[in-house]
C-alpha positions as CSV (number, residue, x, y, z in Angstrom):
1,X,0.0,0.0,0.0
2,X,1.3,3.4,-0.9
3,X,-0.2,6.9,-1.1
4,X,0.5,10.2,-2.9
5,X,0.6,13.0,-0.3
6,X,0.7,16.7,-0.6
7,X,3.4,18.4,1.5
8,X,3.6,22.1,0.9
9,X,3.7,22.8,-2.8
10,X,5.0,19.3,-3.8
11,X,3.4,15.8,-4.0
12,X,5.4,12.7,-3.1
13,X,4.8,9.0,-3.2
14,X,5.1,7.4,0.3
15,X,4.8,4.0,2.0
16,X,5.0,3.0,5.6
17,X,8.6,3.3,6.9
18,X,9.7,5.8,4.3
19,X,11.8,8.9,5.3
20,X,11.0,11.9,3.1
21,X,11.9,15.6,3.1
22,X,9.1,18.1,3.1
23,X,8.9,21.9,3.4
24,X,9.8,23.3,6.8
25,X,7.2,22.5,9.4
26,X,6.2,25.3,11.8
27,X,8.6,25.8,14.7
28,X,12.4,26.1,14.8
29,X,14.6,23.9,12.6
30,X,15.1,20.5,14.1
31,X,13.6,21.4,17.5
32,X,10.3,19.6,16.7
33,X,11.9,16.1,16.5
34,X,9.6,13.4,17.8
35,X,6.3,15.3,17.2
36,X,3.7,13.8,14.8
37,X,2.5,15.4,11.6
38,X,-0.6,14.6,9.5
39,X,-0.3,14.9,5.7
40,X,-3.3,15.1,3.3
41,X,-3.7,12.3,0.8
42,X,-4.2,13.0,-3.0
43,X,-4.2,9.4,-4.2
44,X,-4.3,6.0,-2.4
45,X,-3.2,2.7,-4.0
46,X,-3.9,-0.6,-2.2
47,X,-2.8,-3.5,-4.5
48,X,-5.2,-3.3,-7.5
49,X,-7.5,-0.8,-5.9
50,X,-6.8,2.9,-6.7
51,X,-8.8,5.6,-4.8
52,X,-8.7,9.2,-6.0
53,X,-12.0,10.5,-4.9
54,X,-13.6,10.8,-1.4
55,X,-10.3,11.0,0.4
56,X,-11.5,13.5,3.0
57,X,-11.1,11.0,5.8
58,X,-7.8,9.5,4.6
59,X,-4.5,10.8,5.9
60,X,-0.9,9.8,6.4
61,X,0.6,10.0,9.9
62,X,4.3,10.8,10.1
63,X,6.9,11.5,12.8
64,X,9.4,14.3,12.6
65,X,13.0,13.0,12.5
66,X,14.8,16.3,12.3
67,X,15.8,19.2,10.0
68,X,18.0,19.2,7.0
69,X,19.3,21.6,4.3
70,X,19.0,21.2,0.6
71,X,21.8,21.8,-1.9
72,X,23.5,25.2,-2.2
73,X,22.1,27.2,-5.1
74,X,24.2,30.1,-6.6
75,X,22.4,33.1,-8.0
76,X,24.4,35.4,-10.2
77,X,23.3,38.6,-11.8
78,X,25.4,40.5,-14.3
79,X,24.9,43.4,-16.6
80,X,27.2,43.9,-19.5
81,X,29.4,47.1,-19.8
82,X,28.1,48.6,-16.5
83,X,30.4,47.0,-14.0
84,X,27.3,45.5,-12.2
85,X,27.6,42.0,-10.9
86,X,26.0,40.4,-7.9
87,X,26.5,36.9,-6.4
88,X,24.2,35.4,-3.9
89,X,23.7,31.9,-2.4
90,X,20.7,30.1,-1.0
91,X,20.2,26.8,0.9
92,X,16.6,25.7,1.4
93,X,15.6,24.3,4.9
94,X,13.6,21.0,5.0
95,X,12.0,18.8,7.6
96,X,12.7,15.1,7.5
97,X,9.7,12.9,8.5
98,X,9.2,9.2,8.8
99,X,5.9,7.8,7.7
100,X,4.3,5.7,10.5
101,X,0.8,4.9,9.2
102,X,-1.5,5.3,6.2
103,X,-5.1,5.7,7.4
104,X,-7.7,5.0,4.7
């Protein structure tokens, strides 16, 4: 059994026991370890049975493992013949969660 869940602006395929990275959960980075999170279900697959409608009661329970950071992204701006150049970096913060149960 697996489910497609919506976490922030992304959708991910999860099964029980999977550890996934989702957008930062409220609270400080990494300090919410051990708390439980409920993720809404978009699609539910149980063997041959696929459920895409009437998923108001379905949810995925997950436990927060900790906080992580994504890869470093370099942003560079440059304008020709003016001497203008700007370099900036960004590293997105994520929350790692472990899926504990899929409630149908």
